[in-house]
N, CA and C atoms as a LAMMPS dump frame, in Angstrom:
ITEM: TIMESTEP
0
ITEM: NUMBER OF ATOMS
606
ITEM: BOX BOUNDS ff ff ff
-5.0000000000000000e+02 5.0000000000000000e+02
-5.0000000000000000e+02 5.0000000000000000e+02
-5.0000000000000000e+02 5.0000000000000000e+02
ITEM: ATOMS id mol type element x y z
1 1 1 N 177.802 466.784 138.353
2 1 2 C 176.656 467.035 137.863
3 1 3 C 175.537 468.167 138.741
4 2 1 N 175.118 468.733 138.119
5 2 2 C 174.315 469.764 138.788
6 2 3 C 173.573 469.454 140.262
7 3 1 N 173.181 469.903 141.325
8 3 2 C 172.362 469.586 142.001
9 3 3 C 171.815 470.665 143.106
10 4 1 N 170.641 470.763 143.314
11 4 2 C 169.698 471.466 144.272
12 4 3 C 170.918 471.78 145.455
13 5 1 N 171.54 473.028 145.753
14 5 2 C 172.098 473.334 147.148
15 5 3 C 171.508 474.854 147.701
16 6 1 N 170.432 475.17 147.4
17 6 2 C 170.07 475.929 148.146
18 6 3 C 169.193 475.568 149.501
19 7 1 N 168.458 476.429 150.311
20 7 2 C 167.714 476.105 151.863
21 7 3 C 167.118 475.228 152.056
22 8 1 N 167.153 473.874 152.269
23 8 2 C 166.451 472.767 152.379
24 8 3 C 165.305 473.411 153.183
25 9 1 N 165.139 473.525 154.287
26 9 2 C 163.971 473.939 155.216
27 9 3 C 162.767 474.922 154.735
28 10 1 N 163.282 475.251 153.821
29 10 2 C 162.557 476.377 152.882
30 10 3 C 161.583 475.459 151.817
31 11 1 N 162.334 474.376 151.315
32 11 2 C 161.539 473.392 150.559
33 11 3 C 160.768 472.933 150.973
34 12 1 N 161.062 472.45 152.396
35 12 2 C 160.378 471.344 153.068
36 12 3 C 159.187 472.031 153.407
37 13 1 N 159.431 473.406 153.845
38 13 2 C 158.042 474.204 154.232
39 13 3 C 157.389 474.375 152.959
40 14 1 N 157.753 474.348 151.981
41 14 2 C 157.015 474.597 150.959
42 14 3 C 155.82 473.428 150.774
43 15 1 N 156.379 472.192 151.067
44 15 2 C 155.639 470.908 150.871
45 15 3 C 155.018 470.542 151.794
46 16 1 N 155.557 471.083 152.982
47 16 2 C 154.948 470.812 154.332
48 16 3 C 155.404 468.917 154.987
49 17 1 N 156.514 468.858 154.308
50 17 2 C 156.642 467.663 154.526
51 17 3 C 157.975 467.792 155.068
52 18 1 N 159.188 467.27 155.828
53 18 2 C 160.339 466.96 156.03
54 18 3 C 160.737 465.901 154.83
55 19 1 N 161.122 466.308 153.325
56 19 2 C 161.364 465.875 152.706
57 19 3 C 162.867 465.706 152.611
58 20 1 N 163.978 466.178 153.15
59 20 2 C 165.105 466.003 153.355
60 20 3 C 165.696 465.682 154.889
61 21 1 N 164.204 465.249 155.584
62 21 2 C 164.84 464.647 157.243
63 21 3 C 164.356 465.702 157.942
64 22 1 N 164.333 464.691 159.28
65 22 2 C 163.77 465.454 160.047
66 22 3 C 164.18 466.959 160.602
67 23 1 N 163.464 468.242 160.599
68 23 2 C 163.835 469.506 160.787
69 23 3 C 163.555 470.298 161.589
70 24 1 N 163.761 470.464 162.788
71 24 2 C 163.559 471.433 164.015
72 24 3 C 162.796 472.567 163.532
73 25 1 N 163.091 473.422 162.305
74 25 2 C 162.64 474.465 161.624
75 25 3 C 161.439 474.697 161.486
76 26 1 N 161.099 472.954 160.863
77 26 2 C 160.044 472.497 160.314
78 26 3 C 159.037 472.484 161.265
79 27 1 N 159.452 471.653 162.365
80 27 2 C 157.991 471.656 163.063
81 27 3 C 157.682 473.105 164.217
82 28 1 N 158.517 474.238 163.91
83 28 2 C 158.016 475.126 164.628
84 28 3 C 157.308 476.376 163.371
85 29 1 N 157.377 475.684 162.366
86 29 2 C 157.547 476.928 160.976
87 29 3 C 156.416 475.84 160.179
88 30 1 N 155.199 474.957 160.583
89 30 2 C 154.637 474.017 159.531
90 30 3 C 153.696 474.992 158.769
91 31 1 N 154.369 476.009 158.212
92 31 2 C 153.714 476.795 157.212
93 31 3 C 154.368 477.072 155.94
94 32 1 N 153.805 477.373 154.264
95 32 2 C 154.437 477.512 153.536
96 32 3 C 155.577 478.843 153.65
97 33 1 N 156.78 479.175 153.51
98 33 2 C 157.619 480.35 153.294
99 33 3 C 157.086 481.385 152.888
100 34 1 N 157.527 482.913 152.96
101 34 2 C 157.229 483.849 152.752
102 34 3 C 156.433 484.915 153.293
103 35 1 N 156.155 485.923 152.937
104 35 2 C 155.047 486.782 153.398
105 35 3 C 154.127 486.565 153.896
106 36 1 N 153.745 485.708 152.843
107 36 2 C 151.794 485.167 152.706
108 36 3 C 151.743 483.935 153.201
109 37 1 N 152.69 483.016 154.041
110 37 2 C 152.619 481.683 153.971
111 37 3 C 151.423 481.092 155.02
112 38 1 N 151.084 482.416 156.191
113 38 2 C 150.351 482.01 156.885
114 38 3 C 148.742 482.286 156.551
115 39 1 N 148.702 483.01 155.384
116 39 2 C 147.13 483.713 154.343
117 39 3 C 146.699 482.449 153.928
118 40 1 N 145.465 482.18 154.695
119 40 2 C 144.96 480.506 154.287
120 40 3 C 143.743 481.364 153.199
121 41 1 N 143.725 482.681 152.516
122 41 2 C 142.577 483.123 151.324
123 41 3 C 143.365 483.163 150.477
124 42 1 N 144.476 482.337 150.582
125 42 2 C 145.145 482.142 148.902
126 42 3 C 144.232 481.693 148.077
127 43 1 N 144.715 481.708 146.902
128 43 2 C 143.75 481.163 145.694
129 43 3 C 143.771 479.769 145.49
130 44 1 N 143.2 478.934 145.299
131 44 2 C 143.175 477.671 145.202
132 44 3 C 144.11 477.485 143.753
133 45 1 N 144.721 475.954 144.398
134 45 2 C 146.066 475.601 143.549
135 45 3 C 145.039 474.942 142.083
136 46 1 N 145.522 475.363 140.903
137 46 2 C 144.969 474.332 139.884
138 46 3 C 145.289 473.098 139.93
139 47 1 N 144.689 472.061 138.801
140 47 2 C 144.987 470.691 138.667
141 47 3 C 146.409 470.547 138.506
142 48 1 N 146.528 471.365 137.215
143 48 2 C 147.904 471.586 136.87
144 48 3 C 149.113 471.739 138.285
145 49 1 N 148.711 473.066 139.149
146 49 2 C 149.706 473.417 140.031
147 49 3 C 150.071 472.178 140.998
148 50 1 N 148.743 471.3 141.077
149 50 2 C 148.983 470.02 142.069
150 50 3 C 149.63 468.686 141.706
151 51 1 N 149.766 468.823 139.961
152 51 2 C 150.611 467.671 139.989
153 51 3 C 152.032 468.535 139.119
154 52 1 N 152.093 469.448 138.922
155 52 2 C 153.657 470.131 139.122
156 52 3 C 154.032 469.844 140.442
157 53 1 N 153.347 470.265 141.585
158 53 2 C 154.054 470.316 143.081
159 53 3 C 154.324 468.96 143.244
160 54 1 N 153.78 467.774 142.778
161 54 2 C 154.226 466.351 142.973
162 54 3 C 155.079 465.739 142.394
163 55 1 N 155.391 466.782 141.472
164 55 2 C 156.946 466.238 140.488
165 55 3 C 157.398 467.052 141.302
166 56 1 N 157.737 468.242 141.829
167 56 2 C 158.685 468.843 142.223
168 56 3 C 159.277 467.914 143.53
169 57 1 N 158.15 467.559 144.537
170 57 2 C 158.725 467.085 145.642
171 57 3 C 159.251 465.636 145.279
172 58 1 N 158.933 465.049 144.212
173 58 2 C 159.697 463.682 144.085
174 58 3 C 161.184 464.177 143.521
175 59 1 N 161.188 465.272 142.585
176 59 2 C 163.006 465.599 142.366
177 59 3 C 163.438 466.085 143.696
178 60 1 N 162.992 466.651 144.675
179 60 2 C 163.523 467.021 145.627
180 60 3 C 164.173 466.002 146.649
181 61 1 N 162.683 465.036 146.682
182 61 2 C 162.846 464.212 147.397
183 61 3 C 164.156 463.127 146.947
184 62 1 N 164.69 463.258 145.92
185 62 2 C 165.439 461.75 145.731
186 62 3 C 166.38 462.767 144.814
187 63 1 N 166.476 464.161 144.846
188 63 2 C 167.63 464.889 144.35
189 63 3 C 168.229 465.3 143
190 64 1 N 167.058 465.236 142.321
191 64 2 C 167.204 465.051 140.692
192 64 3 C 166.961 466.321 140.019
193 65 1 N 167.548 466.824 138.874
194 65 2 C 167.018 467.556 138.174
195 65 3 C 166.116 466.768 137.031
196 66 1 N 165.783 468.518 136.643
197 66 2 C 164.283 468.176 135.35
198 66 3 C 165.017 466.996 134.353
199 67 1 N 166.218 467.324 133.542
200 67 2 C 166.433 466.285 132.519
201 67 3 C 166.378 465.045 132.897
202 68 1 N 167.363 464.749 134.132
203 68 2 C 167.46 463.713 134.257
204 68 3 C 166.141 462.865 135.146
205 69 1 N 165.148 463.45 135.384
206 69 2 C 164.154 463.029 135.882
207 69 3 C 163.045 462.567 134.798
208 70 1 N 163.595 463.516 133.775
209 70 2 C 162.462 463.257 132.077
210 70 3 C 162.728 461.846 132.085
211 71 1 N 164.141 461.751 131.75
212 71 2 C 164.795 460.369 131.568
213 71 3 C 164.12 459.126 132.287
214 72 1 N 164.247 458.995 133.292
215 72 2 C 163.939 457.914 134.273
216 72 3 C 162.075 457.733 133.944
217 73 1 N 161.735 459.041 134.022
218 73 2 C 160.268 458.604 133.769
219 73 3 C 160.102 458.097 131.625
220 74 1 N 160.619 458.574 130.953
221 74 2 C 160.475 457.762 129.931
222 74 3 C 160.647 456.336 129.759
223 75 1 N 162.061 456.249 130.535
224 75 2 C 162.212 454.596 131.12
225 75 3 C 160.946 454.087 131.408
226 76 1 N 160.412 454.56 132.68
227 76 2 C 159.421 454.098 133.475
228 76 3 C 158.367 454.011 132.453
229 77 1 N 157.958 454.714 131.172
230 77 2 C 156.344 454.464 130.32
231 77 3 C 156.873 453.327 129.482
232 78 1 N 158.37 453.278 129.243
233 78 2 C 158.5 451.848 128.088
234 78 3 C 158.803 450.664 129.053
235 79 1 N 158.876 450.579 129.972
236 79 2 C 158.941 449.258 131.224
237 79 3 C 157.435 448.768 131.417
238 80 1 N 157.554 447.331 131.697
239 80 2 C 156.13 446.789 132.133
240 80 3 C 155.838 447.353 133.483
241 81 1 N 154.601 447.305 133.45
242 81 2 C 153.91 447.581 134.715
243 81 3 C 153.187 449.087 134.895
244 82 1 N 153.03 448.978 136.026
245 82 2 C 152.234 450.545 135.978
246 82 3 C 153.197 451.545 136.575
247 83 1 N 153.098 452.449 135.503
248 83 2 C 154.289 453.617 135.123
249 83 3 C 154.475 454.478 135.996
250 84 1 N 153.563 454.719 137.342
251 84 2 C 153.983 455.494 138.471
252 84 3 C 155.196 454.513 139.274
253 85 1 N 154.397 453.675 139.634
254 85 2 C 154.952 452.769 140.336
255 85 3 C 156.438 452.069 140.098
256 86 1 N 156.338 452.02 138.928
257 86 2 C 157.86 451.682 138.25
258 86 3 C 158.927 453.073 138.362
259 87 1 N 157.919 454.062 137.924
260 87 2 C 159.074 455.694 138.336
261 87 3 C 159.46 455.478 139.736
262 88 1 N 158.526 455.31 140.839
263 88 2 C 159.231 455.113 141.792
264 88 3 C 160.048 454.155 142.461
265 89 1 N 159.731 452.719 141.668
266 89 2 C 161.118 451.711 141.974
267 89 3 C 162.262 452.354 141.083
268 90 1 N 162.188 452.82 139.875
269 90 2 C 163.988 452.829 139.14
270 90 3 C 164.359 454.086 140.27
271 91 1 N 163.934 454.851 140.967
272 91 2 C 164.374 455.803 141.573
273 91 3 C 164.871 454.884 143.227
274 92 1 N 164.38 454.379 143.329
275 92 2 C 164.77 453.424 144.361
276 92 3 C 166.001 452.369 144.212
277 93 1 N 166.002 452.233 142.988
278 93 2 C 167.262 451.49 142.63
279 93 3 C 168.702 452.407 142.388
280 94 1 N 168.463 453.633 142.739
281 94 2 C 169.806 454.497 142.173
282 94 3 C 170.652 454.092 143.351
283 95 1 N 172.288 453.727 143.11
284 95 2 C 173.254 453.728 144.111
285 95 3 C 172.975 454.331 145.237
286 96 1 N 172.855 455.947 144.708
287 96 2 C 172.737 457.126 146.169
288 96 3 C 171.883 456.774 146.84
289 97 1 N 170.786 456.357 146.446
290 97 2 C 169.21 456.083 147.695
291 97 3 C 169.385 454.499 148.114
292 98 1 N 170.176 454.102 147.557
293 98 2 C 170.444 452.598 148.351
294 98 3 C 171.635 452.568 149.343
295 99 1 N 172.222 453.389 149.198
296 99 2 C 173.329 454.171 150.033
297 99 3 C 172.808 454.65 151.427
298 100 1 N 172.223 455.666 150.638
299 100 2 C 170.507 456.078 151.91
300 100 3 C 170.175 455.248 152.823
301 101 1 N 169.48 454.3 151.69
302 101 2 C 168.583 453.329 152.569
303 101 3 C 169.136 452.406 153.624
304 102 1 N 170.776 451.645 152.938
305 102 2 C 171.451 451.104 154.461
306 102 3 C 171.648 451.584 155.66
307 103 1 N 171.612 453.032 155.287
308 103 2 C 172.177 453.67 156.793
309 103 3 C 173.403 454.095 157.117
310 104 1 N 174.275 454.124 155.187
311 104 2 C 175.905 454.339 155.35
312 104 3 C 175.726 455.572 155.122
313 105 1 N 174.776 456.223 155.19
314 105 2 C 174.8 458.2 154.655
315 105 3 C 173.326 458.34 155.591
316 106 1 N 173.424 459.578 156.079
317 106 2 C 172.176 460.451 156.525
318 106 3 C 171.037 460.536 155.985
319 107 1 N 171.393 460.894 154.664
320 107 2 C 170.253 461.749 154.126
321 107 3 C 171.178 461.245 152.074
322 108 1 N 170.385 461.403 151.273
323 108 2 C 170.97 460.995 150.449
324 108 3 C 171.88 462.079 149.194
325 109 1 N 171.674 463.315 150.008
326 109 2 C 172.869 464.567 149.617
327 109 3 C 174.37 463.55 150.007
328 110 1 N 174.232 463.39 151.346
329 110 2 C 175.381 462.722 151.915
330 110 3 C 175.76 461.508 151.353
331 111 1 N 174.783 460.424 150.722
332 111 2 C 175.541 459.279 150.364
333 111 3 C 175.793 459.804 148.919
334 112 1 N 174.94 460.686 147.927
335 112 2 C 175.593 461.098 146.529
336 112 3 C 177.079 461.353 146.843
337 113 1 N 177.407 462.077 148.027
338 113 2 C 178.683 462.457 148.384
339 113 3 C 179.927 461.402 148.279
340 114 1 N 179.551 460.614 149.033
341 114 2 C 179.902 459.113 149.818
342 114 3 C 180.505 458.314 148.34
343 115 1 N 179.611 458.305 147.474
344 115 2 C 179.897 457.542 146.325
345 115 3 C 180.58 458.142 145.545
346 116 1 N 180.742 459.516 145.146
347 116 2 C 181.209 460.431 144.243
348 116 3 C 182.894 460.293 144.806
349 117 1 N 183.161 459.958 145.96
350 117 2 C 184.736 460.284 146.931
351 117 3 C 184.975 458.333 146.894
352 118 1 N 184.382 458.086 146.192
353 118 2 C 184.701 456.265 146.166
354 118 3 C 184.75 455.712 147.269
355 119 1 N 183.761 455.944 148.078
356 119 2 C 184.053 455.213 149.01
357 119 3 C 182.932 453.938 149.037
358 120 1 N 182.337 453.495 148.065
359 120 2 C 181.191 452.557 148.015
360 120 3 C 181.67 451.343 146.73
361 121 1 N 181.713 450.034 147.025
362 121 2 C 181.734 449.043 146.236
363 121 3 C 180.425 448.775 146.123
364 122 1 N 180.184 448.239 144.546
365 122 2 C 179.251 447.104 144.02
366 122 3 C 179.399 446.082 143.682
367 123 1 N 179.056 445.157 144.211
368 123 2 C 179.829 443.605 143.718
369 123 3 C 181.389 443.601 143.745
370 124 1 N 182.112 444.252 144.943
371 124 2 C 183.459 444.475 144.729
372 124 3 C 184.638 445.52 143.953
373 125 1 N 183.192 446.021 143.268
374 125 2 C 184.345 446.986 142.332
375 125 3 C 183.79 448.454 142.96
376 126 1 N 184.79 449.923 142.731
377 126 2 C 184.68 450.778 143.032
378 126 3 C 183.775 451.201 142.107
379 127 1 N 182.318 451.746 142.63
380 127 2 C 181.277 452.429 141.795
381 127 3 C 181.171 454.123 142.09
382 128 1 N 181.615 454.878 141.254
383 128 2 C 181.276 456.44 141.956
384 128 3 C 180.08 457.352 141.238
385 129 1 N 179.401 456.378 140.505
386 129 2 C 178.446 456.756 139.776
387 129 3 C 177.062 457.014 140.506
388 130 1 N 176.639 458.083 141.521
389 130 2 C 175.532 458.277 142.375
390 130 3 C 174.286 457.393 141.245
391 131 1 N 173.936 457.705 140.16
392 131 2 C 172.745 457.379 139.282
393 131 3 C 172.904 456.347 138.957
394 132 1 N 173.473 455.071 139.552
395 132 2 C 174.066 454.118 138.72
396 132 3 C 173.082 453.052 139.528
397 133 1 N 171.993 452.368 138.721
398 133 2 C 171.21 451.717 138.894
399 133 3 C 171.465 450.31 139.561
400 134 1 N 171.028 449.759 140.518
401 134 2 C 171.682 448.828 141.484
402 134 3 C 170.079 447.707 141.017
403 135 1 N 170.723 446.385 140.818
404 135 2 C 170.181 444.844 140.379
405 135 3 C 169.607 444.313 141.724
406 136 1 N 168.527 443.539 141.587
407 136 2 C 168.318 442.551 142.652
408 136 3 C 169.627 441.324 142.611
409 137 1 N 170.09 441.417 143.799
410 137 2 C 171.357 440.285 143.899
411 137 3 C 172.733 441.074 143.861
412 138 1 N 172.56 442.204 143.856
413 138 2 C 173.906 443.522 143.71
414 138 3 C 174.162 443.399 145.166
415 139 1 N 175.24 443.283 145.155
416 139 2 C 176.142 443.851 146.91
417 139 3 C 176.548 445.331 146.907
418 140 1 N 176.167 446.257 148.031
419 140 2 C 176.48 447.294 147.724
420 140 3 C 177.086 447.371 149.427
421 141 1 N 178.31 448.069 149.47
422 141 2 C 179.234 447.967 150.302
423 141 3 C 180.081 449.336 150.662
424 142 1 N 180.353 449.502 151.752
425 142 2 C 181.953 450.452 151.657
426 142 3 C 183.189 449.805 151.463
427 143 1 N 184.012 450.366 151.151
428 143 2 C 185.114 449.969 151.282
429 143 3 C 185.75 450.043 151.959
430 144 1 N 187.11 449.095 152.096
431 144 2 C 187.427 448.536 153.198
432 144 3 C 188.19 450.026 153.839
433 145 1 N 188.929 450.668 153.001
434 145 2 C 189.466 451.825 153.864
435 145 3 C 188.547 452.567 153.963
436 146 1 N 187.313 452.636 153.829
437 146 2 C 186.65 454.05 154.196
438 146 3 C 185.696 453.562 155.41
439 147 1 N 185.925 452.363 155.713
440 147 2 C 184.873 451.879 157.149
441 147 3 C 184.884 452.311 158.231
442 148 1 N 186.604 453.044 158.445
443 148 2 C 186.455 453.978 159.783
444 148 3 C 186.344 455.422 159.339
445 149 1 N 185.341 455.89 158.426
446 149 2 C 184.934 457.459 158.668
447 149 3 C 184.431 457.468 159.283
448 150 1 N 184.447 458.564 159.781
449 150 2 C 183.651 459.317 161.12
450 150 3 C 182.359 459.438 160.679
451 151 1 N 181.71 460.031 159.354
452 151 2 C 180.822 460.339 158.917
453 151 3 C 179.884 458.875 158.405
454 152 1 N 180.433 457.837 157.999
455 152 2 C 179.705 456.621 158.113
456 152 3 C 179.396 455.681 159.429
457 153 1 N 180.506 455.646 160.364
458 153 2 C 180.374 454.965 161.389
459 153 3 C 178.753 455.775 162.51
460 154 1 N 178.823 457.1 162.199
461 154 2 C 177.869 457.869 163.033
462 154 3 C 176.782 457.407 162.144
463 155 1 N 176.527 457.682 161.043
464 155 2 C 175.033 457.348 160.615
465 155 3 C 174.88 456.098 160.437
466 156 1 N 175.338 454.795 160.76
467 156 2 C 175.119 453.696 161.08
468 156 3 C 174.909 453.251 162.639
469 157 1 N 175.189 454.186 163.387
470 157 2 C 175.372 453.819 164.902
471 157 3 C 173.426 454.063 165.037
472 158 1 N 173.538 452.975 165.791
473 158 2 C 171.839 452.645 165.884
474 158 3 C 170.583 452.799 165.123
475 159 1 N 171.263 452.403 163.584
476 159 2 C 170.243 452.297 162.655
477 159 3 C 169.629 451.63 162.473
478 160 1 N 168.228 451.345 162.208
479 160 2 C 167.296 449.992 162.557
480 160 3 C 167.507 449.596 160.631
481 161 1 N 168.527 448.353 160.635
482 161 2 C 168.669 447.802 159.267
483 161 3 C 166.999 446.74 158.627
484 162 1 N 166.482 447.018 159.871
485 162 2 C 164.989 445.808 158.844
486 162 3 C 163.956 446.716 158.896
487 163 1 N 164.413 448.035 158.275
488 163 2 C 162.706 449.075 158.454
489 163 3 C 162.873 449.235 156.925
490 164 1 N 163.568 448.474 155.786
491 164 2 C 163.41 448.083 154.562
492 164 3 C 163.524 446.622 154.103
493 165 1 N 162.745 446.122 153.842
494 165 2 C 162.574 444.369 153.72
495 165 3 C 163.105 443.808 152.348
496 166 1 N 163.433 444.917 151.131
497 166 2 C 164.078 444.3 150.316
498 166 3 C 165.561 444.462 150.196
499 167 1 N 166.137 444.964 151.282
500 167 2 C 167.664 444.923 151.398
501 167 3 C 167.77 444.228 152.739
502 168 1 N 168.846 443.464 152.434
503 168 2 C 169.566 442.683 153.502
504 168 3 C 170.996 443.365 153.866
505 169 1 N 171.21 443.496 155.251
506 169 2 C 172.178 444.239 155.584
507 169 3 C 173.222 443.385 156.174
508 170 1 N 174.315 443.144 155.976
509 170 2 C 175.515 442.371 156.508
510 170 3 C 176.403 442.777 157.078
511 171 1 N 176.627 443.01 158.122
512 171 2 C 177.831 443.86 159.494
513 171 3 C 179.308 443.341 158.895
514 172 1 N 179.694 442.154 158.914
515 172 2 C 180.96 441.718 158.088
516 172 3 C 181.18 442.34 156.997
517 173 1 N 180.546 442.824 156.293
518 173 2 C 181.202 443.499 154.93
519 173 3 C 180.793 444.932 155.131
520 174 1 N 179.878 445.325 155.742
521 174 2 C 179.583 446.95 156.31
522 174 3 C 178.576 447.356 154.805
523 175 1 N 177.408 446.296 154.644
524 175 2 C 176.799 446.781 153.328
525 175 3 C 175.794 445.688 153.325
526 176 1 N 175.102 445.873 152.276
527 176 2 C 173.942 444.843 152.324
528 176 3 C 173.732 444.374 150.655
529 177 1 N 172.655 443.386 150.279
530 177 2 C 172.083 443.066 149.163
531 177 3 C 170.899 443.217 148.925
532 178 1 N 170.974 444.034 147.679
533 178 2 C 169.563 444.703 147.222
534 178 3 C 168.817 443.525 146.847
535 179 1 N 168.159 442.763 147.363
536 179 2 C 167.297 441.205 147.451
537 179 3 C 166.408 441.531 146.442
538 180 1 N 165.267 442.611 146.342
539 180 2 C 164.356 442.643 145.066
540 180 3 C 164.028 443.986 144.899
541 181 1 N 163.185 444.558 144.003
542 181 2 C 162.513 445.998 143.721
543 181 3 C 161.514 445.764 144.961
544 182 1 N 161.37 446.798 145.457
545 182 2 C 160.052 446.885 146.347
546 182 3 C 159.133 447.518 145.923
547 183 1 N 157.609 446.628 146.45
548 183 2 C 156.696 447.035 146.228
549 183 3 C 156.091 448.438 146.948
550 184 1 N 155.111 449.187 146.006
551 184 2 C 154.549 450.461 146.229
552 184 3 C 154.365 450.377 147.802
553 185 1 N 153.854 449.554 148.379
554 185 2 C 153.573 449.839 149.693
555 185 3 C 154.371 449.759 150.798
556 186 1 N 155.68 449.173 150.019
557 186 2 C 157.111 449.194 150.735
558 186 3 C 157.663 450.436 151.063
559 187 1 N 157.447 451.623 149.985
560 187 2 C 158.411 452.707 149.698
561 187 3 C 157.649 453.734 150.494
562 188 1 N 158.363 454.047 151.82
563 188 2 C 157.611 455.279 152.429
564 188 3 C 157.562 456.438 152.067
565 189 1 N 158.1 457.311 150.983
566 189 2 C 158.281 458.274 150.772
567 189 3 C 156.108 458.553 150.487
568 190 1 N 155.96 459.813 150.893
569 190 2 C 154.568 459.992 150.767
570 190 3 C 154.525 460.846 149.173
571 191 1 N 154.612 460.35 148.35
572 191 2 C 154.375 460.531 146.973
573 191 3 C 153.456 460.484 146.192
574 192 1 N 152.68 461.207 145.394
575 192 2 C 151.418 460.447 145.074
576 192 3 C 152.097 460.402 143.286
577 193 1 N 152.347 459.503 142.715
578 193 2 C 153.188 458.916 141.707
579 193 3 C 152.245 459.13 140.517
580 194 1 N 150.712 458.902 140.673
581 194 2 C 149.532 459.054 139.534
582 194 3 C 149.551 460.199 139.415
583 195 1 N 149.901 461.259 139.887
584 195 2 C 149.411 463.086 139.535
585 195 3 C 150.878 463.541 138.877
586 196 1 N 151.932 462.297 139.126
587 196 2 C 152.957 462.814 138.115
588 196 3 C 153.08 462.578 136.827
589 197 1 N 152.455 460.868 136.557
590 197 2 C 151.947 460.665 135.357
591 197 3 C 151.1 461.394 134.862
592 198 1 N 150.003 461.539 135.326
593 198 2 C 148.699 462.748 134.62
594 198 3 C 149.612 464.039 133.953
595 199 1 N 150.519 464.524 134.812
596 199 2 C 151.59 465.692 134.23
597 199 3 C 152.147 465.462 133.177
598 200 1 N 152.887 464.524 132.793
599 200 2 C 153.737 464.391 131.752
600 200 3 C 152.696 463.557 130.705
601 201 1 N 151.32 463.171 130.799
602 201 2 C 150.705 462.892 129.838
603 201 3 C 150.44 464.024 129.284
604 202 1 N 149.94 465.404 129.58
605 202 2 C 149.144 466.042 128.916
606 202 3 C 150.056 466.881 127.69
């Protein structure tokens, strides 16, 4: 499945946030990329532009392309609850995101690679589909043969497993239980989901 593979720092500078993780270049150049990045007299962004930028930020953050993002939004619209919040909850419930939240991978892109390479078990069965939706009560763990992978052990080293209250870490299985769907206030991503809802409502 296609994924954005271009320069991540350029995208992070566009949004002014480290959406792909800590970035030393972003710390030094905290202004938009391009020849006019420092020009503060640029034309004011329209309401549509602001909404579009927020949607793009969400797509880049979770590593999803337009077609798949639209499908998830449609599912969120059809579900019960506040559409914007449900959208983020569905994105948080993806297998690649859960692997990332568990600390098994340092980024969502790395988590997708680990999943597609068949290193992850869901309820004891190998799952190589990054977009698979994990349900409350499901167990996500590293496959026995993959527990010694350097990339996994390095990522887990010093990781704070108490950061996300909706996930319970189990050292013995090198994995965790997806306890419950996270509340909006527990999701740390700086995304204004209501702007995305307004964009798709036009």
